[in-house]
Structures are given as structure tokens and as C-alpha cells.
C-alpha positions in Angstrom: 115.3 128.1 92.6 118.7 126.4 92.7 118.9 122.6 92.4 120.0 122.4 96.1 117.0 124.4 97.3 114.7 122.3 95.1 116.2 119.1 96.5 115.8 120.4 100.1 112.2 121.3 99.4 111.5 117.9 98.0 113.2 116.2 101.0 111.0 118.3 103.4 107.9 117.3 101.4 108.9 113.7 101.5 109.5 113.9 105.3 106.1 115.4 105.8 104.5 112.7 103.8 106.4 109.9 105.6 105.2 111.3 108.9 101.7 111.8 107.7 101.5 108.3 106.4 102.6 107.0 109.8 100.2 109.3 111.6 97.2 108.6 109.4 97.7 104.9 110.1 98.1 105.5 113.9 95.2 108.0 114.4 93.1 107.7 111.3 92.2 110.6 109.0 89.6 112.2 111.2 91.7 112.2 114.4 94.9 113.4 112.8 95.6 117.1 113.6 97.8 119.1 111.2 99.5 120.8 114.2 100.5 117.3 115.5 101.8 116.3 112.1 103.8 119.6 111.9 105.3 118.9 115.4 106.1 115.3 114.5 107.7 116.3 111.2 109.7 119.2 112.8 108.1 121.9 110.7 105.5 124.6 111.2 101.9 124.3 110.3 102.5 127.0 107.7 105.2 124.9 106.1 102.7 122.0 105.7 100.2 124.3 104.1 102.9 125.7 101.7 103.1 122.1 100.3 99.5 121.0 100.6 96.3 123.0 100.5 94.6 121.0 103.3 94.7 117.8 105.4 92.8 116.2 102.5 95.7 117.3 100.2 98.2 115.6 102.5 96.1 112.5 102.5 95.7 112.5 98.7 99.5 112.8 98.4 100.0 109.8 100.6 97.5 107.8 98.5 99.4 108.9 95.4 102.6 107.4 96.9 100.9 104.1 97.6 99.5 104.0 94.0 103.0 104.7 92.7 104.4 101.9 94.8 101.8 99.5 93.5 102.5 100.7 89.9 106.2 99.9 90.2 105.4 96.4 91.6 102.7 95.8 88.9 105.1 96.9 86.1 107.7 94.4 87.3 105.1 91.6 87.5 103.7 92.3 84.0 107.2 92.1 82.6 107.5 88.5 83.7 106.4 85.6 81.5 103.8 84.0 83.8 100.2 82.9 83.1 97.6 85.7 83.3 95.6 84.1 86.0 98.7 83.9 88.3 99.7 87.4 87.4 96.2 88.6 88.2 96.3 86.8 91.6 99.6 88.4 92.4 98.4 92.0 91.5 95.3 91.6 93.7 97.6 90.2 96.5 99.8 93.3 96.2 96.8 95.6 96.4 95.5 93.8 99.5 99.0 93.9 101.1 99.2 97.6 100.6 95.7 98.2 101.8 96.2 96.0 104.9 99.0 98.3 106.0 96.7 101.3 105.7 93.6 100.0 107.5 93.3 102.8 110.1 93.9 105.5 107.6 91.2 104.1 105.3 88.5 103.4 107.9 87.0 106.8 108.2 87.1 107.5 104.5 85.5 104.2 103.6 82.9 104.1 106.4 81.9 107.7 106.0 81.8 107.9 102.2 79.9 105.2 100.2 81.8 106.4 97.1 85.3 106.5 98.7 86.9 104.1 96.2 85.3 105.9 93.2 86.4 109.3 94.5 90.0 108.1 94.9 89.8 106.6 91.4 88.7 110.0 90.0 91.2 112.0 92.0 94.1 109.8 90.9 92.8 108.9 87.5 96.1 109.1 85.6 97.8 106.8 88.1 95.0 104.3 88.1 94.8 104.4 84.3 98.5 103.5 84.2 97.9 100.5 86.5 94.8 99.5 84.6 96.7 99.7 81.3 98.8 96.8 82.3 95.8 94.5 82.2 94.4 95.5 78.8 96.5 93.4 76.5 96.3 90.2 78.5 92.6 90.6 79.0 92.1 91.2 75.2 93.9 88.0 74.5 91.8 85.7 76.7 88.4 87.2 77.2 85.5 85.5 75.7 82.8 88.1 76.6 81.8 91.0 74.5 82.7 93.6 77.2 85.3 96.4 76.7 88.6 95.4 78.4 88.7 98.8 80.3 85.2 98.0 81.7 86.5 94.6 82.7 89.4 96.1 84.6 87.0 98.4 86.4 85.0 95.3 87.3 88.1 93.6 88.7 88.9 96.7 90.8 85.3 96.8 92.1 85.4 93.1 93.1 88.6 93.8 95.1 87.2 96.9 96.7 84.1 94.9 97.8 86.4 92.6 99.7 88.3 95.6 101.2 85.0 97.2 102.3 83.8 93.9 103.9 87.2 93.7 105.8 87.0 97.2 107.0 83.4 96.7 108.1 84.6 93.7 110.1 82.8 91.0 108.0 86.1 89.5 107.1 88.9 88.8 109.5 91.6 89.5 107.0 92.3 89.9 103.3 94.9 87.1 103.3 94.2 84.5 100.7 91.2 86.5 99.3 93.0 87.3 96.1 92.2 83.7 95.0 88.4 84.4 95.4 88.7 87.7 93.6 90.5 86.1 90.7 88.0 83.2 90.5 85.1 85.6 90.3 86.8 87.8 87.8 87.9 84.9 85.6 84.3 83.5 85.6 83.2 86.9 84.3 86.1 87.1 81.8 85.3 83.6 80.4 81.5 84.3 80.3 
């Protein structure tokens, strides 16, 4: 395949994902029809299936893009010389801001699958491991508990996910400012 054809193919894939992300947020996962996505993206249904094996595959690719976006932001943050607790708060805030923009697209997955977050973590393991890797060195430096640092990062993620779940279920009005609570809970675990 020539470089031009490869570039055009990537552009078409990116367009499909851009439209899919918008439509998942507008309609939710369950209500989104691949035929409507194709129409919105200006491609055939067959073209979508030439890039993705299913609607779930399209959704997974959208999630990957969000994880990559978070990873870039986290990397920039961890390059700065700021106290770990402030950095931690900012990373949770970034996560919550991205999630807040994706509420409708998350609702059916979260509400219909009690292991939604765990399944996403498994499906996108490499990307999550990259993000989690940013935390290891700073956690190793300040923890005073005898818990593996990777386990601690999983605990941090679980605390944040619990807030997201409560928000999606309607128990919380918003996630705004909740990063402080998540960090307070995590730091109390970290310090023993």
C-alpha cells in the first residue's frame, strides 16, 4: 500500500472514530446504530466493518483514544517538579474531566456490566500499564505500607472508579472537586 493510500485509510478511520465518539455520547452505546454512524461519517457500513469487527470494536477504539489522550496529559504532568499529592490530585482531575465528557457513552456499559471498569482495564492493559507506570516511582518514594506499588495504583484507580459509578448512578451530582476526596482516601492508605 502506498503511503498516500495508507494516509487516506488512517484519515477515514480517524473520521469514523471522531463521529463514533460524538454519536456514542449523543445516543449511548446501546442506541447507536452502525448504519447511522456510517451515514454520519459518509461511509458505507461495510467500510466501518473493514476497520472494526463490531460496534464493540468501534467503542473500544474510542476508549483507546481517550486513554491515549490521558496518557499524554499524565506524561506532561509527571515531568513537572511538583509534590506527589498535587500531581495525584491533577491526574484524578484529568480522569474525571475526560469521563465527564463521556457520560452518555459510559452509562449503558457501567450500568449493565458490574465489571465494566475491570473489563476495560483488561482490554486496554498495555495503555493502562503505561499510565500506571507513571505512579510507581513516586509511590515507592513515599509509601509507608508494605503493599506492592502496582497494587496501590490499582487501588487508586478503583477509588476513582467508585466515584464515577456513584456519579453515573445519580448518587453524586458531579465529579467536580471529588479528586480531593479520592486523593485524601488514597494518601491515607499510602501512609498507613
